[in-house]
N, CA, C and O atoms as a Maestro MAE file, in Angstrom:
{
 s_m_m2io_version
 :::
 2.0.0
}

f_m_ct {
 s_m_title
 :::
 protein
 m_atom[356] {
  # First column is atom index #
  i_m_mmod_type
  r_m_x_coord
  r_m_y_coord
  r_m_z_coord
  i_m_residue_number
  s_m_chain_name
  s_m_pdb_residue_name
  s_m_pdb_atom_name
  i_m_atomic_number
  :::
  1 25 81.109 5.546 55.730 1 A "UNK " " N  " 7
  2 3 79.700 5.462 55.449 1 A "UNK " " CA " 6
  3 2 78.999 4.531 56.438 1 A "UNK " " C  " 6
  4 15 77.873 4.807 56.852 1 A "UNK " " O  " 8
  5 25 79.646 3.444 56.817 2 A "UNK " " N  " 7
  6 3 79.017 2.486 57.727 2 A "UNK " " CA " 6
  7 2 78.692 3.141 59.063 2 A "UNK " " C  " 6
  8 15 77.619 2.916 59.623 2 A "UNK " " O  " 8
  9 25 79.620 3.956 59.576 3 A "UNK " " N  " 7
  10 3 79.396 4.649 60.850 3 A "UNK " " CA " 6
  11 2 78.261 5.656 60.693 3 A "UNK " " C  " 6
  12 15 77.413 5.782 61.577 3 A "UNK " " O  " 8
  13 25 78.244 6.366 59.576 4 A "UNK " " N  " 7
  14 3 77.189 7.349 59.331 4 A "UNK " " CA " 6
  15 2 75.840 6.668 59.228 4 A "UNK " " C  " 6
  16 15 74.865 7.140 59.813 4 A "UNK " " O  " 8
  17 25 75.764 5.563 58.492 5 A "UNK " " N  " 7
  18 3 74.500 4.835 58.379 5 A "UNK " " CA " 6
  19 2 74.014 4.361 59.749 5 A "UNK " " C  " 6
  20 15 72.812 4.358 60.017 5 A "UNK " " O  " 8
  21 25 74.936 3.965 60.602 6 A "UNK " " N  " 7
  22 3 74.572 3.504 61.934 6 A "UNK " " CA " 6
  23 2 73.983 4.605 62.790 6 A "UNK " " C  " 6
  24 15 73.209 4.327 63.706 6 A "UNK " " O  " 8
  25 25 74.335 5.855 62.508 7 A "UNK " " N  " 7
  26 3 73.814 6.982 63.266 7 A "UNK " " CA " 6
  27 2 72.452 7.452 62.817 7 A "UNK " " C  " 6
  28 15 71.803 8.238 63.506 7 A "UNK " " O  " 8
  29 25 72.009 6.969 61.649 8 A "UNK " " N  " 7
  30 3 70.709 7.396 61.130 8 A "UNK " " CA " 6
  31 2 69.611 6.922 62.067 8 A "UNK " " C  " 6
  32 15 69.584 5.753 62.453 8 A "UNK " " O  " 8
  33 25 68.728 7.798 62.427 9 A "UNK " " N  " 7
  34 3 67.652 7.458 63.340 9 A "UNK " " CA " 6
  35 2 68.015 7.690 64.791 9 A "UNK " " C  " 6
  36 15 67.131 7.755 65.646 9 A "UNK " " O  " 8
  37 25 69.294 7.816 65.084 10 A "UNK " " N  " 7
  38 3 69.725 8.108 66.453 10 A "UNK " " CA " 6
  39 2 69.553 9.593 66.711 10 A "UNK " " C  " 6
  40 15 69.562 10.400 65.781 10 A "UNK " " O  " 8
  41 25 69.400 9.942 67.948 11 A "UNK " " N  " 7
  42 3 69.289 11.357 68.270 11 A "UNK " " CA " 6
  43 2 70.282 11.686 69.353 11 A "UNK " " C  " 6
  44 15 70.266 11.014 70.385 11 A "UNK " " O  " 8
  45 25 71.131 12.651 69.200 12 A "UNK " " N  " 7
  46 3 71.234 13.485 68.026 12 A "UNK " " CA " 6
  47 2 71.977 12.786 66.897 12 A "UNK " " C  " 6
  48 15 72.796 11.898 67.132 12 A "UNK " " O  " 8
  49 25 71.686 13.188 65.690 13 A "UNK " " N  " 7
  50 3 72.372 12.660 64.517 13 A "UNK " " CA " 6
  51 2 73.812 13.150 64.535 13 A "UNK " " C  " 6
  52 15 74.150 14.032 65.325 13 A "UNK " " O  " 8
  53 25 74.665 12.599 63.683 14 A "UNK " " N  " 7
  54 3 76.072 13.026 63.686 14 A "UNK " " CA " 6
  55 2 76.212 14.532 63.543 14 A "UNK " " C  " 6
  56 15 75.458 15.173 62.811 14 A "UNK " " O  " 8
  57 25 77.186 15.086 64.252 15 A "UNK " " N  " 7
  58 3 77.426 16.533 64.211 15 A "UNK " " CA " 6
  59 2 78.075 16.901 62.897 15 A "UNK " " C  " 6
  60 15 78.927 16.180 62.379 15 A "UNK " " O  " 8
  61 25 77.663 18.013 62.380 16 A "UNK " " N  " 7
  62 3 78.395 18.532 61.223 16 A "UNK " " CA " 6
  63 2 79.573 19.301 61.769 16 A "UNK " " C  " 6
  64 15 79.482 19.897 62.843 16 A "UNK " " O  " 8
  65 25 80.659 19.298 61.059 17 A "UNK " " N  " 7
  66 3 81.862 19.961 61.578 17 A "UNK " " CA " 6
  67 2 81.719 21.474 61.496 17 A "UNK " " C  " 6
  68 15 80.978 21.998 60.664 17 A "UNK " " O  " 8
  69 25 82.421 22.148 62.349 18 A "UNK " " N  " 7
  70 3 82.428 23.611 62.318 18 A "UNK " " CA " 6
  71 2 83.387 24.037 61.221 18 A "UNK " " C  " 6
  72 15 84.448 23.435 61.052 18 A "UNK " " O  " 8
  73 25 83.026 25.059 60.483 19 A "UNK " " N  " 7
  74 3 83.778 25.409 59.285 19 A "UNK " " CA " 6
  75 2 84.692 26.607 59.453 19 A "UNK " " C  " 6
  76 15 85.393 26.972 58.510 19 A "UNK " " O  " 8
  77 25 84.707 27.221 60.604 20 A "UNK " " N  " 7
  78 3 85.524 28.422 60.772 20 A "UNK " " CA " 6
  79 2 86.999 28.070 60.898 20 A "UNK " " C  " 6
  80 15 87.374 27.108 61.569 20 A "UNK " " O  " 8
  81 25 87.822 28.870 60.238 21 A "UNK " " N  " 7
  82 3 89.261 28.745 60.406 21 A "UNK " " CA " 6
  83 2 89.893 27.552 59.709 21 A "UNK " " C  " 6
  84 15 91.020 27.178 60.035 21 A "UNK " " O  " 8
  85 25 89.198 26.951 58.765 22 A "UNK " " N  " 7
  86 3 89.746 25.815 58.032 22 A "UNK " " CA " 6
  87 2 90.274 26.329 56.692 22 A "UNK " " C  " 6
  88 15 89.499 26.831 55.878 22 A "UNK " " O  " 8
  89 25 91.597 26.209 56.450 23 A "UNK " " N  " 7
  90 3 92.138 26.736 55.200 23 A "UNK " " CA " 6
  91 2 91.611 25.972 53.982 23 A "UNK " " C  " 6
  92 15 91.395 24.761 54.041 23 A "UNK " " O  " 8
  93 25 91.411 26.689 52.894 24 A "UNK " " N  " 7
  94 3 90.959 26.136 51.614 24 A "UNK " " CA " 6
  95 2 89.572 25.505 51.692 24 A "UNK " " C  " 6
  96 15 89.241 24.626 50.897 24 A "UNK " " O  " 8
  97 25 88.778 25.946 52.633 25 A "UNK " " N  " 7
  98 3 87.416 25.450 52.771 25 A "UNK " " CA " 6
  99 2 86.480 26.554 52.318 25 A "UNK " " C  " 6
  100 15 86.512 27.661 52.857 25 A "UNK " " O  " 8
  101 25 85.659 26.262 51.343 26 A "UNK " " N  " 7
  102 3 84.729 27.253 50.816 26 A "UNK " " CA " 6
  103 2 83.399 27.083 51.524 26 A "UNK " " C  " 6
  104 15 82.679 26.110 51.302 26 A "UNK " " O  " 8
  105 25 83.084 28.045 52.382 27 A "UNK " " N  " 7
  106 3 81.902 27.961 53.220 27 A "UNK " " CA " 6
  107 2 80.649 27.811 52.364 27 A "UNK " " C  " 6
  108 15 80.489 28.480 51.343 27 A "UNK " " O  " 8
  109 25 79.782 26.935 52.796 28 A "UNK " " N  " 7
  110 3 78.549 26.667 52.065 28 A "UNK " " CA " 6
  111 2 78.701 25.454 51.174 28 A "UNK " " C  " 6
  112 15 77.891 24.529 51.236 28 A "UNK " " O  " 8
  113 25 79.742 25.451 50.338 29 A "UNK " " N  " 7
  114 3 79.946 24.314 49.447 29 A "UNK " " CA " 6
  115 2 80.242 23.048 50.236 29 A "UNK " " C  " 6
  116 15 79.722 21.979 49.918 29 A "UNK " " O  " 8
  117 25 81.073 23.163 51.261 30 A "UNK " " N  " 7
  118 3 81.427 21.970 52.034 30 A "UNK " " CA " 6
  119 2 80.211 21.440 52.792 30 A "UNK " " C  " 6
  120 15 80.047 20.227 52.922 30 A "UNK " " O  " 8
  121 25 79.358 22.334 53.292 31 A "UNK " " N  " 7
  122 3 78.149 21.886 53.979 31 A "UNK " " CA " 6
  123 2 77.223 21.181 52.999 31 A "UNK " " C  " 6
  124 15 76.641 20.148 53.330 31 A "UNK " " O  " 8
  125 25 77.083 21.728 51.796 32 A "UNK " " N  " 7
  126 3 76.241 21.084 50.783 32 A "UNK " " CA " 6
  127 2 76.782 19.699 50.452 32 A "UNK " " C  " 6
  128 15 76.017 18.743 50.321 32 A "UNK " " O  " 8
  129 25 78.099 19.591 50.316 33 A "UNK " " N  " 7
  130 3 78.720 18.285 50.055 33 A "UNK " " CA " 6
  131 2 78.462 17.318 51.208 33 A "UNK " " C  " 6
  132 15 78.197 16.136 50.991 33 A "UNK " " O  " 8
  133 25 78.542 17.834 52.435 34 A "UNK " " N  " 7
  134 3 78.312 17.003 53.610 34 A "UNK " " CA " 6
  135 2 76.860 16.498 53.655 34 A "UNK " " C  " 6
  136 15 76.608 15.340 53.989 34 A "UNK " " O  " 8
  137 25 75.923 17.373 53.316 35 A "UNK " " N  " 7
  138 3 74.520 16.964 53.267 35 A "UNK " " CA " 6
  139 2 74.306 15.896 52.197 35 A "UNK " " C  " 6
  140 15 73.560 14.941 52.414 35 A "UNK " " O  " 8
  141 25 74.953 16.052 51.048 36 A "UNK " " N  " 7
  142 3 74.855 15.049 49.979 36 A "UNK " " CA " 6
  143 2 75.413 13.704 50.441 36 A "UNK " " C  " 6
  144 15 74.852 12.657 50.120 36 A "UNK " " O  " 8
  145 25 76.512 13.727 51.191 37 A "UNK " " N  " 7
  146 3 77.079 12.475 51.703 37 A "UNK " " CA " 6
  147 2 76.126 11.795 52.689 37 A "UNK " " C  " 6
  148 15 76.012 10.569 52.693 37 A "UNK " " O  " 8
  149 25 75.447 12.576 53.516 38 A "UNK " " N  " 7
  150 3 74.471 11.983 54.432 38 A "UNK " " CA " 6
  151 2 73.327 11.333 53.659 38 A "UNK " " C  " 6
  152 15 72.881 10.242 54.015 38 A "UNK " " O  " 8
  153 25 72.852 11.989 52.615 39 A "UNK " " N  " 7
  154 3 71.790 11.410 51.783 39 A "UNK " " CA " 6
  155 2 72.299 10.148 51.088 39 A "UNK " " C  " 6
  156 15 71.583 9.150 51.007 39 A "UNK " " O  " 8
  157 25 73.524 10.190 50.591 40 A "UNK " " N  " 7
  158 3 74.114 8.997 49.963 40 A "UNK " " CA " 6
  159 2 74.253 7.843 50.951 40 A "UNK " " C  " 6
  160 15 74.198 6.677 50.560 40 A "UNK " " O  " 8
  161 25 74.434 8.168 52.232 41 A "UNK " " N  " 7
  162 3 74.583 7.136 53.266 41 A "UNK " " CA " 6
  163 2 73.233 6.577 53.720 41 A "UNK " " C  " 6
  164 15 73.188 5.652 54.530 41 A "UNK " " O  " 8
  165 25 72.130 7.135 53.201 42 A "UNK " " N  " 7
  166 3 70.827 6.585 53.529 42 A "UNK " " CA " 6
  167 2 69.904 7.491 54.311 42 A "UNK " " C  " 6
  168 15 68.757 7.128 54.571 42 A "UNK " " O  " 8
  169 25 70.388 8.677 54.694 43 A "UNK " " N  " 7
  170 3 69.511 9.638 55.365 43 A "UNK " " CA " 6
  171 2 68.537 10.192 54.334 43 A "UNK " " C  " 6
  172 15 68.893 10.331 53.164 43 A "UNK " " O  " 8
  173 25 67.315 10.509 54.749 44 A "UNK " " N  " 7
  174 3 66.454 11.235 53.824 44 A "UNK " " CA " 6
  175 2 66.803 12.715 53.951 44 A "UNK " " C  " 6
  176 15 67.478 13.096 54.908 44 A "UNK " " O  " 8
  177 25 66.362 13.569 53.011 45 A "UNK " " N  " 7
  178 3 66.740 14.988 53.063 45 A "UNK " " CA " 6
  179 2 66.355 15.680 54.373 45 A "UNK " " C  " 6
  180 15 67.088 16.552 54.839 45 A "UNK " " O  " 8
  181 25 65.229 15.310 54.971 46 A "UNK " " N  " 7
  182 3 64.836 15.917 56.240 46 A "UNK " " CA " 6
  183 2 65.832 15.568 57.336 46 A "UNK " " C  " 6
  184 15 66.233 16.443 58.103 46 A "UNK " " O  " 8
  185 25 66.235 14.314 57.423 47 A "UNK " " N  " 7
  186 3 67.203 13.890 58.433 47 A "UNK " " CA " 6
  187 2 68.547 14.584 58.229 47 A "UNK " " C  " 6
  188 15 69.204 14.959 59.200 47 A "UNK " " O  " 8
  189 25 68.960 14.757 56.974 48 A "UNK " " N  " 7
  190 3 70.229 15.430 56.683 48 A "UNK " " CA " 6
  191 2 70.181 16.883 57.145 48 A "UNK " " C  " 6
  192 15 71.137 17.369 57.750 48 A "UNK " " O  " 8
  193 25 69.073 17.588 56.865 49 A "UNK " " N  " 7
  194 3 68.943 18.977 57.311 49 A "UNK " " CA " 6
  195 2 68.903 19.075 58.825 49 A "UNK " " C  " 6
  196 15 69.490 19.990 59.403 49 A "UNK " " O  " 8
  197 25 68.220 18.145 59.472 50 A "UNK " " N  " 7
  198 3 68.166 18.150 60.933 50 A "UNK " " CA " 6
  199 2 69.555 17.898 61.528 50 A "UNK " " C  " 6
  200 15 69.910 18.490 62.546 50 A "UNK " " O  " 8
  201 25 70.328 17.032 60.901 51 A "UNK " " N  " 7
  202 3 71.680 16.752 61.388 51 A "UNK " " CA " 6
  203 2 72.538 18.012 61.353 51 A "UNK " " C  " 6
  204 15 73.401 18.202 62.209 51 A "UNK " " O  " 8
  205 25 72.300 18.874 60.358 52 A "UNK " " N  " 7
  206 3 73.098 20.086 60.205 52 A "UNK " " CA " 6
  207 2 72.558 21.263 61.002 52 A "UNK " " C  " 6
  208 15 73.241 22.279 61.132 52 A "UNK " " O  " 8
  209 25 71.348 21.150 61.537 53 A "UNK " " N  " 7
  210 3 70.741 22.303 62.210 53 A "UNK " " CA " 6
  211 2 70.357 21.967 63.646 53 A "UNK " " C  " 6
  212 15 71.175 22.117 64.554 53 A "UNK " " O  " 8
  213 25 69.148 21.524 63.858 54 A "UNK " " N  " 7
  214 3 68.640 21.367 65.229 54 A "UNK " " CA " 6
  215 2 69.379 20.297 66.019 54 A "UNK " " C  " 6
  216 15 69.678 20.507 67.194 54 A "UNK " " O  " 8
  217 25 69.682 19.155 65.408 55 A "UNK " " N  " 7
  218 3 70.372 18.098 66.153 55 A "UNK " " CA " 6
  219 2 71.814 18.479 66.445 55 A "UNK " " C  " 6
  220 15 72.348 18.134 67.500 55 A "UNK " " O  " 8
  221 25 72.455 19.198 65.508 56 A "UNK " " N  " 7
  222 3 73.827 19.650 65.746 56 A "UNK " " CA " 6
  223 2 73.862 20.645 66.901 56 A "UNK " " C  " 6
  224 15 74.716 20.548 67.783 56 A "UNK " " O  " 8
  225 25 72.935 21.600 66.896 57 A "UNK " " N  " 7
  226 3 72.881 22.573 67.997 57 A "UNK " " CA " 6
  227 2 72.619 21.873 69.323 57 A "UNK " " C  " 6
  228 15 73.223 22.213 70.341 57 A "UNK " " O  " 8
  229 25 71.729 20.905 69.310 58 A "UNK " " N  " 7
  230 3 71.412 20.149 70.529 58 A "UNK " " CA " 6
  231 2 72.629 19.390 71.043 58 A "UNK " " C  " 6
  232 15 72.897 19.381 72.244 58 A "UNK " " O  " 8
  233 25 73.365 18.753 70.136 59 A "UNK " " N  " 7
  234 3 74.508 17.955 70.571 59 A "UNK " " CA " 6
  235 2 75.645 18.819 71.109 59 A "UNK " " C  " 6
  236 15 76.421 18.366 71.951 59 A "UNK " " O  " 8
  237 25 75.749 20.063 70.630 60 A "UNK " " N  " 7
  238 3 76.767 20.984 71.142 60 A "UNK " " CA " 6
  239 2 76.285 21.735 72.372 60 A "UNK " " C  " 6
  240 15 77.058 22.467 72.990 60 A "UNK " " O  " 8
  241 25 75.024 21.567 72.735 61 A "UNK " " N  " 7
  242 3 74.481 22.246 73.901 61 A "UNK " " CA " 6
  243 2 74.091 23.691 73.650 61 A "UNK " " C  " 6
  244 15 73.930 24.456 74.600 61 A "UNK " " O  " 8
  245 25 73.934 24.086 72.378 62 A "UNK " " N  " 7
  246 3 73.535 25.452 72.048 62 A "UNK " " CA " 6
  247 2 72.037 25.601 72.253 62 A "UNK " " C  " 6
  248 15 71.252 24.832 71.699 62 A "UNK " " O  " 8
  249 25 71.641 26.577 73.038 63 A "UNK " " N  " 7
  250 3 70.221 26.806 73.326 63 A "UNK " " CA " 6
  251 2 69.616 27.884 72.431 63 A "UNK " " C  " 6
  252 15 68.396 27.959 72.283 63 A "UNK " " O  " 8
  253 25 70.477 28.729 71.827 64 A "UNK " " N  " 7
  254 3 69.955 29.873 71.078 64 A "UNK " " CA " 6
  255 2 70.038 29.711 69.564 64 A "UNK " " C  " 6
  256 15 69.825 30.679 68.833 64 A "UNK " " O  " 8
  257 25 70.343 28.505 69.078 65 A "UNK " " N  " 7
  258 3 70.410 28.249 67.637 65 A "UNK " " CA " 6
  259 2 69.832 26.876 67.342 65 A "UNK " " C  " 6
  260 15 69.492 26.119 68.251 65 A "UNK " " O  " 8
  261 25 69.725 26.567 66.055 66 A "UNK " " N  " 7
  262 3 69.319 25.229 65.637 66 A "UNK " " CA " 6
  263 2 67.926 25.142 65.045 66 A "UNK " " C  " 6
  264 15 67.658 24.282 64.206 66 A "UNK " " O  " 8
  265 25 67.040 26.024 65.474 67 A "UNK " " N  " 7
  266 3 65.683 26.078 64.929 67 A "UNK " " CA " 6
  267 2 65.296 27.542 64.743 67 A "UNK " " C  " 6
  268 15 65.907 28.437 65.325 67 A "UNK " " O  " 8
  269 25 64.288 27.767 63.938 68 A "UNK " " N  " 7
  270 3 63.801 29.126 63.713 68 A "UNK " " CA " 6
  271 2 62.678 29.382 64.706 68 A "UNK " " C  " 6
  272 15 61.566 28.879 64.550 68 A "UNK " " O  " 8
  273 25 62.983 30.167 65.723 69 A "UNK " " N  " 7
  274 3 62.019 30.505 66.766 69 A "UNK " " CA " 6
  275 2 62.290 31.912 67.262 69 A "UNK " " C  " 6
  276 15 63.399 32.429 67.128 69 A "UNK " " O  " 8
  277 25 61.270 32.525 67.832 70 A "UNK " " N  " 7
  278 3 61.427 33.853 68.419 70 A "UNK " " CA " 6
  279 2 62.484 33.779 69.524 70 A "UNK " " C  " 6
  280 15 62.440 32.904 70.389 70 A "UNK " " O  " 8
  281 25 63.432 34.718 69.475 71 A "UNK " " N  " 7
  282 3 64.467 34.794 70.490 71 A "UNK " " CA " 6
  283 2 65.717 33.990 70.187 71 A "UNK " " C  " 6
  284 15 66.688 34.049 70.942 71 A "UNK " " O  " 8
  285 25 65.708 33.231 69.080 72 A "UNK " " N  " 7
  286 3 66.907 32.462 68.713 72 A "UNK " " CA " 6
  287 2 67.636 33.161 67.579 72 A "UNK " " C  " 6
  288 15 67.034 33.862 66.767 72 A "UNK " " O  " 8
  289 25 68.966 32.952 67.541 73 A "UNK " " N  " 7
  290 3 69.779 33.488 66.453 73 A "UNK " " CA " 6
  291 2 69.657 32.560 65.257 73 A "UNK " " C  " 6
  292 15 69.519 31.348 65.421 73 A "UNK " " O  " 8
  293 25 69.708 33.124 64.046 74 A "UNK " " N  " 7
  294 3 69.588 32.275 62.862 74 A "UNK " " CA " 6
  295 2 70.268 32.913 61.659 74 A "UNK " " C  " 6
  296 15 70.223 34.129 61.475 74 A "UNK " " O  " 8
  297 25 70.891 32.085 60.855 75 A "UNK " " N  " 7
  298 3 71.347 32.457 59.526 75 A "UNK " " CA " 6
  299 2 70.415 31.709 58.579 75 A "UNK " " C  " 6
  300 15 70.280 30.489 58.665 75 A "UNK " " O  " 8
  301 25 69.786 32.432 57.694 76 A "UNK " " N  " 7
  302 3 68.826 31.810 56.793 76 A "UNK " " CA " 6
  303 2 69.347 31.804 55.370 76 A "UNK " " C  " 6
  304 15 70.050 32.720 54.943 76 A "UNK " " O  " 8
  305 25 68.994 30.770 54.655 77 A "UNK " " N  " 7
  306 3 69.274 30.673 53.233 77 A "UNK " " CA " 6
  307 2 67.935 30.472 52.548 77 A "UNK " " C  " 6
  308 15 67.194 29.545 52.875 77 A "UNK " " O  " 8
  309 25 67.627 31.343 51.595 78 A "UNK " " N  " 7
  310 3 66.380 31.221 50.851 78 A "UNK " " CA " 6
  311 2 66.690 30.536 49.528 78 A "UNK " " C  " 6
  312 15 67.588 30.955 48.798 78 A "UNK " " O  " 8
  313 25 65.951 29.494 49.230 79 A "UNK " " N  " 7
  314 3 66.184 28.693 48.030 79 A "UNK " " CA " 6
  315 2 64.996 28.787 47.088 79 A "UNK " " C  " 6
  316 15 63.857 28.947 47.526 79 A "UNK " " O  " 8
  317 25 65.263 28.687 45.803 80 A "UNK " " N  " 7
  318 3 64.191 28.674 44.817 80 A "UNK " " CA " 6
  319 2 63.521 27.303 44.764 80 A "UNK " " C  " 6
  320 15 62.351 27.198 44.395 80 A "UNK " " O  " 8
  321 25 64.247 26.265 45.127 81 A "UNK " " N  " 7
  322 3 63.719 24.900 45.071 81 A "UNK " " CA " 6
  323 2 63.567 24.349 46.488 81 A "UNK " " C  " 6
  324 15 64.266 24.775 47.407 81 A "UNK " " O  " 8
  325 25 62.667 23.419 46.649 82 A "UNK " " N  " 7
  326 3 62.442 22.772 47.941 82 A "UNK " " CA " 6
  327 2 63.521 21.714 48.165 82 A "UNK " " C  " 6
  328 15 63.574 20.738 47.417 82 A "UNK " " O  " 8
  329 25 64.392 21.880 49.180 83 A "UNK " " N  " 7
  330 3 65.475 20.902 49.384 83 A "UNK " " CA " 6
  331 2 64.961 19.525 49.806 83 A "UNK " " C  " 6
  332 15 65.691 18.539 49.708 83 A "UNK " " O  " 8
  333 25 63.727 19.447 50.269 84 A "UNK " " N  " 7
  334 3 63.179 18.140 50.634 84 A "UNK " " CA " 6
  335 2 62.703 17.380 49.404 84 A "UNK " " C  " 6
  336 15 62.541 16.161 49.452 84 A "UNK " " O  " 8
  337 25 62.479 18.083 48.313 85 A "UNK " " N  " 7
  338 3 62.064 17.447 47.063 85 A "UNK " " CA " 6
  339 2 63.265 17.248 46.142 85 A "UNK " " C  " 6
  340 15 63.427 16.185 45.543 85 A "UNK " " O  " 8
  341 25 64.103 18.277 46.034 86 A "UNK " " N  " 7
  342 3 65.297 18.222 45.197 86 A "UNK " " CA " 6
  343 2 66.472 17.850 46.085 86 A "UNK " " C  " 6
  344 15 67.059 18.706 46.747 86 A "UNK " " O  " 8
  345 25 66.802 16.591 46.093 87 A "UNK " " N  " 7
  346 3 67.809 16.042 46.990 87 A "UNK " " CA " 6
  347 2 69.157 16.731 46.827 87 A "UNK " " C  " 6
  348 15 69.419 17.386 45.819 87 A "UNK " " O  " 8
  349 25 70.005 16.570 47.835 88 A "UNK " " N  " 7
  350 3 71.331 17.191 47.841 88 A "UNK " " CA " 6
  351 2 72.302 16.481 46.927 88 A "UNK " " C  " 6
  352 15 73.297 17.071 46.507 88 A "UNK " " O  " 8
  353 25 72.037 15.228 46.609 89 A "UNK " " N  " 7
  354 3 73.019 14.489 45.795 89 A "UNK " " CA " 6
  355 2 72.738 14.591 44.327 89 A "UNK " " C  " 6
  356 15 73.473 14.025 43.517 89 A "UNK " " O  " 8
  :::
 }
 m_bond[355] {
  # First column is bond index #
  i_m_from
  i_m_to
  i_m_order
  :::
  1 1 2 1
  2 2 3 1
  3 3 4 2
  4 3 5 1
  5 5 6 1
  6 6 7 1
  7 7 8 2
  8 7 9 1
  9 9 10 1
  10 10 11 1
  11 11 12 2
  12 11 13 1
  13 13 14 1
  14 14 15 1
  15 15 16 2
  16 15 17 1
  17 17 18 1
  18 18 19 1
  19 19 20 2
  20 19 21 1
  21 21 22 1
  22 22 23 1
  23 23 24 2
  24 23 25 1
  25 25 26 1
  26 26 27 1
  27 27 28 2
  28 27 29 1
  29 29 30 1
  30 30 31 1
  31 31 32 2
  32 31 33 1
  33 33 34 1
  34 34 35 1
  35 35 36 2
  36 35 37 1
  37 37 38 1
  38 38 39 1
  39 39 40 2
  40 39 41 1
  41 41 42 1
  42 42 43 1
  43 43 44 2
  44 43 45 1
  45 45 46 1
  46 46 47 1
  47 47 48 2
  48 47 49 1
  49 49 50 1
  50 50 51 1
  51 51 52 2
  52 51 53 1
  53 53 54 1
  54 54 55 1
  55 55 56 2
  56 55 57 1
  57 57 58 1
  58 58 59 1
  59 59 60 2
  60 59 61 1
  61 61 62 1
  62 62 63 1
  63 63 64 2
  64 63 65 1
  65 65 66 1
  66 66 67 1
  67 67 68 2
  68 67 69 1
  69 69 70 1
  70 70 71 1
  71 71 72 2
  72 71 73 1
  73 73 74 1
  74 74 75 1
  75 75 76 2
  76 75 77 1
  77 77 78 1
  78 78 79 1
  79 79 80 2
  80 79 81 1
  81 81 82 1
  82 82 83 1
  83 83 84 2
  84 83 85 1
  85 85 86 1
  86 86 87 1
  87 87 88 2
  88 87 89 1
  89 89 90 1
  90 90 91 1
  91 91 92 2
  92 91 93 1
  93 93 94 1
  94 94 95 1
  95 95 96 2
  96 95 97 1
  97 97 98 1
  98 98 99 1
  99 99 100 2
  100 99 101 1
  101 101 102 1
  102 102 103 1
  103 103 104 2
  104 103 105 1
  105 105 106 1
  106 106 107 1
  107 107 108 2
  108 107 109 1
  109 109 110 1
  110 110 111 1
  111 111 112 2
  112 111 113 1
  113 113 114 1
  114 114 115 1
  115 115 116 2
  116 115 117 1
  117 117 118 1
  118 118 119 1
  119 119 120 2
  120 119 121 1
  121 121 122 1
  122 122 123 1
  123 123 124 2
  124 123 125 1
  125 125 126 1
  126 126 127 1
  127 127 128 2
  128 127 129 1
  129 129 130 1
  130 130 131 1
  131 131 132 2
  132 131 133 1
  133 133 134 1
  134 134 135 1
  135 135 136 2
  136 135 137 1
  137 137 138 1
  138 138 139 1
  139 139 140 2
  140 139 141 1
  141 141 142 1
  142 142 143 1
  143 143 144 2
  144 143 145 1
  145 145 146 1
  146 146 147 1
  147 147 148 2
  148 147 149 1
  149 149 150 1
  150 150 151 1
  151 151 152 2
  152 151 153 1
  153 153 154 1
  154 154 155 1
  155 155 156 2
  156 155 157 1
  157 157 158 1
  158 158 159 1
  159 159 160 2
  160 159 161 1
  161 161 162 1
  162 162 163 1
  163 163 164 2
  164 163 165 1
  165 165 166 1
  166 166 167 1
  167 167 168 2
  168 167 169 1
  169 169 170 1
  170 170 171 1
  171 171 172 2
  172 171 173 1
  173 173 174 1
  174 174 175 1
  175 175 176 2
  176 175 177 1
  177 177 178 1
  178 178 179 1
  179 179 180 2
  180 179 181 1
  181 181 182 1
  182 182 183 1
  183 183 184 2
  184 183 185 1
  185 185 186 1
  186 186 187 1
  187 187 188 2
  188 187 189 1
  189 189 190 1
  190 190 191 1
  191 191 192 2
  192 191 193 1
  193 193 194 1
  194 194 195 1
  195 195 196 2
  196 195 197 1
  197 197 198 1
  198 198 199 1
  199 199 200 2
  200 199 201 1
  201 201 202 1
  202 202 203 1
  203 203 204 2
  204 203 205 1
  205 205 206 1
  206 206 207 1
  207 207 208 2
  208 207 209 1
  209 209 210 1
  210 210 211 1
  211 211 212 2
  212 211 213 1
  213 213 214 1
  214 214 215 1
  215 215 216 2
  216 215 217 1
  217 217 218 1
  218 218 219 1
  219 219 220 2
  220 219 221 1
  221 221 222 1
  222 222 223 1
  223 223 224 2
  224 223 225 1
  225 225 226 1
  226 226 227 1
  227 227 228 2
  228 227 229 1
  229 229 230 1
  230 230 231 1
  231 231 232 2
  232 231 233 1
  233 233 234 1
  234 234 235 1
  235 235 236 2
  236 235 237 1
  237 237 238 1
  238 238 239 1
  239 239 240 2
  240 239 241 1
  241 241 242 1
  242 242 243 1
  243 243 244 2
  244 243 245 1
  245 245 246 1
  246 246 247 1
  247 247 248 2
  248 247 249 1
  249 249 250 1
  250 250 251 1
  251 251 252 2
  252 251 253 1
  253 253 254 1
  254 254 255 1
  255 255 256 2
  256 255 257 1
  257 257 258 1
  258 258 259 1
  259 259 260 2
  260 259 261 1
  261 261 262 1
  262 262 263 1
  263 263 264 2
  264 263 265 1
  265 265 266 1
  266 266 267 1
  267 267 268 2
  268 267 269 1
  269 269 270 1
  270 270 271 1
  271 271 272 2
  272 271 273 1
  273 273 274 1
  274 274 275 1
  275 275 276 2
  276 275 277 1
  277 277 278 1
  278 278 279 1
  279 279 280 2
  280 279 281 1
  281 281 282 1
  282 282 283 1
  283 283 284 2
  284 283 285 1
  285 285 286 1
  286 286 287 1
  287 287 288 2
  288 287 289 1
  289 289 290 1
  290 290 291 1
  291 291 292 2
  292 291 293 1
  293 293 294 1
  294 294 295 1
  295 295 296 2
  296 295 297 1
  297 297 298 1
  298 298 299 1
  299 299 300 2
  300 299 301 1
  301 301 302 1
  302 302 303 1
  303 303 304 2
  304 303 305 1
  305 305 306 1
  306 306 307 1
  307 307 308 2
  308 307 309 1
  309 309 310 1
  310 310 311 1
  311 311 312 2
  312 311 313 1
  313 313 314 1
  314 314 315 1
  315 315 316 2
  316 315 317 1
  317 317 318 1
  318 318 319 1
  319 319 320 2
  320 319 321 1
  321 321 322 1
  322 322 323 1
  323 323 324 2
  324 323 325 1
  325 325 326 1
  326 326 327 1
  327 327 328 2
  328 327 329 1
  329 329 330 1
  330 330 331 1
  331 331 332 2
  332 331 333 1
  333 333 334 1
  334 334 335 1
  335 335 336 2
  336 335 337 1
  337 337 338 1
  338 338 339 1
  339 339 340 2
  340 339 341 1
  341 341 342 1
  342 342 343 1
  343 343 344 2
  344 343 345 1
  345 345 346 1
  346 346 347 1
  347 347 348 2
  348 347 349 1
  349 349 350 1
  350 350 351 1
  351 351 352 2
  352 351 353 1
  353 353 354 1
  354 354 355 1
  355 355 356 2
  :::
 }
}
């Protein structure tokens, strides 16, 4: 947690791990847990989402992902609740 807290406000924020090919890892659930841990470490929900999306893509050097823009690839999740209001933890 101390290392994670130290990264808050830095750009790019800590990278979220890639989830492909990890045995016994349930895709989606682990990312949600990771976002909750970032919020528990002191990130606000916006910073946690940025760490998992635009800042992660930037830190890996991906030019075609990370934000929703014309010409970029995206996987979208539609939620009934606002994740910036209803925290991950």
